C-alpha positions as CSV (number, residue, x, y, z in Angstrom):
1,M,-76.6,-9.5,34.9
2,D,-78.5,-11.2,37.6
3,L,-77.6,-14.8,36.9
4,G,-80.7,-16.2,38.7
5,L,-78.7,-18.3,40.9
6,K,-80.0,-16.9,44.4
7,G,-81.3,-20.0,46.3
8,K,-79.7,-22.5,44.2
9,R,-77.8,-25.3,45.9
10,A,-74.3,-26.5,44.8
11,I,-71.8,-29.3,45.4
12,I,-68.3,-28.6,44.5
13,T,-65.4,-31.3,45.0
14,G,-61.9,-30.0,45.9
15,G,-63.6,-26.7,46.9
16,T,-61.0,-25.3,49.4
17,R,-58.3,-23.9,47.3
18,G,-57.7,-22.6,43.7
19,I,-60.2,-23.1,41.1
20,G,-62.8,-24.9,43.5
21,R,-62.5,-22.3,46.0
22,A,-62.9,-19.5,43.5
23,I,-66.1,-21.3,42.3
24,A,-67.7,-21.8,45.8
25,E,-67.1,-18.2,46.4
26,T,-68.4,-17.0,43.2
27,L,-71.5,-19.0,43.6
28,A,-71.9,-17.9,47.2
29,A,-71.7,-14.1,46.0
30,E,-74.7,-15.0,43.8
31,G,-76.7,-16.5,46.7
32,C,-76.0,-20.1,46.2
33,D,-75.9,-22.4,49.2
34,I,-72.8,-24.5,48.9
35,A,-71.6,-28.1,49.9
36,I,-67.8,-28.8,49.6
37,C,-65.3,-31.5,50.2
38,A,-61.4,-31.9,50.1
39,R,-59.1,-33.9,51.7
40,N,-57.6,-31.3,54.4
41,A,-60.2,-31.3,57.2
42,D,-58.5,-28.0,58.3
43,Q,-59.1,-26.4,55.1
44,V,-62.8,-27.7,54.9
45,T,-63.4,-26.0,58.2
46,E,-62.0,-22.9,57.3
47,T,-63.8,-22.6,53.9
48,V,-67.1,-23.6,55.3
49,S,-66.9,-20.7,57.9
50,A,-65.9,-18.3,55.2
51,L,-68.8,-19.2,53.1
52,K,-71.2,-18.9,56.1
53,A,-69.7,-15.5,56.6
54,A,-70.9,-14.6,53.1
55,G,-74.4,-15.1,54.3
56,V,-75.2,-18.5,53.0
57,N,-75.7,-21.7,54.1
58,A,-72.6,-24.0,53.8
59,Y,-71.7,-27.7,54.5
60,G,-68.4,-29.6,54.2
61,A,-66.4,-32.6,54.8
62,A,-62.9,-34.1,54.7
63,L,-63.0,-36.6,51.9
64,D,-61.1,-38.8,49.4
65,V,-63.3,-39.1,46.2
66,R,-61.2,-42.5,45.6
67,D,-63.4,-44.2,48.3
68,G,-66.5,-44.7,46.2
69,P,-69.1,-45.6,48.8
70,A,-68.1,-42.9,51.1
71,Y,-68.0,-40.4,48.3
72,R,-71.5,-41.4,47.0
73,N,-72.9,-41.3,50.8
74,W,-71.4,-37.7,51.3
75,I,-73.2,-36.3,48.2
76,D,-76.5,-37.8,49.6
77,T,-75.7,-36.3,53.0
78,A,-74.6,-32.9,51.4
79,A,-77.7,-32.6,49.2
80,G,-79.9,-33.4,52.4
81,A,-78.0,-30.7,54.5
82,L,-78.7,-28.2,51.6
83,G,-82.2,-29.1,51.2
84,G,-81.7,-30.5,47.9
85,L,-79.4,-30.0,44.9
86,D,-79.4,-27.8,41.5
87,I,-75.7,-27.8,40.6
88,F,-72.8,-30.4,40.8
89,I,-69.2,-29.5,40.1
90,P,-66.7,-32.2,40.1
91,N,-63.7,-30.1,40.1
92,V,-61.2,-32.4,42.3
93,S,-57.9,-33.6,40.3
94,A,-54.9,-35.5,40.9
95,A,-53.1,-32.8,38.9
96,G,-50.5,-35.3,37.6
97,G,-49.4,-35.9,41.2
98,G,-50.2,-39.3,41.4
99,G,-46.6,-40.9,41.1
100,E,-44.5,-42.3,38.3
101,G,-45.6,-44.8,35.6
102,E,-48.7,-47.1,35.9
103,E,-49.6,-45.9,39.6
104,N,-50.0,-42.4,38.1
105,W,-52.3,-43.6,35.5
106,Y,-54.5,-45.4,38.0
107,A,-54.4,-42.6,40.6
108,T,-55.4,-40.1,37.9
109,F,-58.1,-42.1,36.7
110,E,-59.7,-42.7,40.2
111,V,-59.6,-38.9,41.0
112,D,-60.3,-37.3,37.9
113,V,-62.5,-39.6,36.0
114,M,-64.3,-41.5,38.4
115,G,-64.3,-38.7,40.8
116,C,-66.4,-36.9,38.2
117,V,-68.5,-40.3,37.2
118,R,-69.3,-41.6,40.7
119,G,-70.2,-37.9,41.8
120,A,-72.4,-37.4,38.8
121,E,-74.2,-40.7,39.0
122,A,-74.9,-39.7,42.9
123,A,-76.0,-36.1,42.3
124,L,-77.9,-36.5,39.2
125,P,-81.1,-38.0,40.8
126,H,-81.2,-35.0,43.5
127,I,-80.9,-32.6,40.6
128,G,-83.8,-34.4,38.9
129,A,-85.8,-34.3,42.0
130,A,-85.2,-30.5,42.1
131,G,-86.7,-30.2,38.6
132,G,-83.4,-30.1,36.7
133,G,-80.3,-28.1,36.9
134,A,-76.7,-28.2,35.8
135,V,-73.3,-30.3,36.0
136,V,-70.1,-28.4,35.0
137,I,-67.0,-30.4,34.7
138,I,-63.7,-29.0,35.1
139,G,-61.6,-30.0,32.4
140,S,-58.3,-28.5,31.0
141,I,-56.6,-27.5,27.7
142,A,-54.2,-30.3,28.4
143,A,-57.1,-32.5,26.9
144,I,-56.9,-30.5,23.6
145,E,-53.2,-29.4,23.1
146,M,-50.0,-31.0,22.9
147,F,-49.1,-30.3,26.4
148,Y,-45.4,-31.2,27.1
149,Q,-45.4,-34.7,27.3
150,P,-47.7,-37.8,27.0
151,Q,-49.1,-38.4,30.6
152,A,-52.4,-39.5,32.5
153,Y,-53.6,-36.1,33.5
154,N,-54.0,-35.1,29.8
155,A,-55.7,-38.2,28.6
156,M,-58.1,-38.2,31.8
157,K,-59.1,-34.7,31.0
158,A,-59.8,-35.7,27.3
159,A,-61.9,-38.6,29.0
160,L,-64.2,-36.1,30.9
161,I,-64.6,-34.0,27.9
162,T,-66.1,-36.9,25.9
163,Y,-68.1,-38.0,29.1
164,G,-69.6,-34.8,29.6
165,S,-70.7,-34.4,26.1
166,Q,-72.4,-38.0,26.0
167,L,-74.0,-37.3,29.6
168,A,-75.5,-34.1,28.2
169,Q,-77.3,-35.9,25.7
170,A,-78.3,-38.6,28.2
171,V,-79.9,-36.4,30.7
172,A,-81.5,-33.4,28.6
173,S,-85.0,-34.6,28.7
174,E,-84.7,-34.4,32.4
175,G,-83.8,-30.9,32.4
176,I,-80.4,-31.3,33.5
177,R,-77.7,-29.3,31.3
178,V,-73.8,-31.0,31.2
179,N,-71.1,-28.7,30.3
180,T,-67.2,-28.6,30.6
181,V,-64.9,-25.8,31.3
182,S,-61.2,-26.3,30.3
183,P,-59.1,-23.9,32.1
184,G,-55.5,-22.9,30.5
185,P,-52.5,-22.3,32.9
186,I,-54.1,-20.9,36.1
187,E,-51.6,-19.3,38.8
188,F,-52.5,-19.0,42.4
189,P,-50.5,-19.2,45.5
190,G,-49.5,-22.7,46.3
191,G,-50.7,-24.0,42.9
192,S,-48.9,-26.0,40.3
193,W,-47.9,-22.9,38.1
194,D,-46.6,-21.0,41.4
195,M,-44.4,-24.0,41.9
196,V,-43.3,-24.0,38.4
197,K,-42.3,-20.3,38.9
198,K,-40.4,-20.9,41.8
199,A,-38.7,-24.1,40.8
200,M,-38.3,-23.7,36.9
201,P,-38.7,-19.8,36.2
202,D,-37.5,-20.7,32.3
203,A,-40.5,-22.9,31.8
204,Y,-42.9,-20.6,33.6
205,E,-41.6,-17.9,31.3
206,E,-42.1,-19.8,28.2
207,A,-45.8,-20.8,29.2
208,R,-46.5,-17.1,30.0
209,S,-44.9,-15.9,26.8
210,K,-47.7,-17.9,25.0
211,Q,-50.4,-15.9,26.5
212,P,-51.3,-13.0,24.1
213,G,-52.4,-11.0,26.9
214,G,-49.3,-11.5,28.9
215,R,-50.5,-13.2,31.9
216,M,-51.6,-16.4,33.5
217,G,-55.2,-16.9,34.4
218,T,-56.6,-16.7,37.8
219,P,-59.2,-19.1,39.5
220,E,-61.6,-16.1,39.5
221,D,-61.4,-16.2,35.5
222,V,-62.6,-19.6,35.5
223,A,-65.1,-19.3,38.3
224,G,-67.1,-16.8,36.4
225,C,-67.5,-18.8,33.4
226,V,-68.7,-21.8,35.6
227,A,-71.1,-19.7,37.4
228,F,-72.7,-18.6,34.0
229,L,-73.0,-22.4,32.7
230,A,-74.4,-23.4,35.8
231,S,-77.0,-20.6,35.9
232,P,-80.4,-20.3,34.3
233,R,-78.7,-17.7,31.9
234,A,-77.1,-20.7,30.2
235,A,-80.4,-22.7,29.9
236,H,-79.7,-23.5,26.1
237,V,-76.2,-24.4,26.4
238,T,-75.4,-28.2,26.8
239,G,-72.6,-30.5,25.8
240,A,-70.3,-27.7,25.3
241,N,-66.7,-27.4,26.2
242,L,-65.8,-23.9,27.1
243,I,-62.2,-23.1,26.7
244,V,-60.9,-20.4,29.4
245,D,-57.3,-19.8,28.4
246,G,-56.7,-16.2,27.5
247,G,-55.7,-17.3,24.0
248,F,-53.1,-19.9,25.2
249,T,-54.2,-22.5,22.6
250,K,-54.0,-21.4,19.1
251,R,-56.5,-23.7,17.4
252,V,-59.6,-22.1,15.6
253,Q,-62.6,-23.3,17.5
254,F,-65.3,-24.0,15.0
C-alpha cells in the first residue's frame, strides 16, 4: 500500500535510537523529509547522515527539550530547513530516568508532557500553513495498565493521551489530525528492556511471558503504526489511542 507520504515533511523528537529512530527510518523509506533532535550530538550527526543516504532531505540538532525557548526555535528552524511541515511526532521521553522522589516527577513532566505540549504549540502553525497534516504522540501502555508501581512515567503518559484527544478536537477544523500510539514492552539494544534482560532476567522473563505471541515488541512494530496514522491513508482517524503491545494488556478495547 502506498501511504501517500512521499514529499511530506516530518519532525521527530528523540529520533536517534529506539522507537524514534525506527520512525525516522520508516518515514524516510516512504519518501518523507525528516528533521530530528536528541541530546547526543554524535548520534544526531550519524542519524542525519543515514537518513540522507536513504535519499531524503534530513536535518538535525543536539537539543534538550526542557529548554523551552531553544526547543521552540529549533522547530521553527527545522520546519524552515524542510521547506514546511506536515507531520510532528513528539517521541522523546525521560522513561522514568529522572531520579528519585519529586525530582523524577518534575523531570518527567518537563520531558514527556511539556516536550509534547511545547513542540505541538510550535509545530501546529507550520502544519496549518501547509494545509493540514498530523501529530502522532508516543504514549505507553503504562498509562492504561497497572504497571509495576506508582511512578511519574505512568502518570505523565496518561496525561498525554488526554492531551492528544483534546487537541484533536481543537485543531480538526484546520485539517490537522492528532492521535496517540501507546507501545507495550519494546526491546532494542541499549533500551530499557534490554537492560532489564541483562540485570533482572526474572523480571524480563515475567514480562515476556505475558506476551501471547511469545516475544517483545520491536521499534519497527511501532514505527509502522505511526507511519499509517501520520499518512493520508488515516485521513478519518483522529483522537485515537492505538495500543501496540502484541496483546500484553488484557483489557477489552471497546
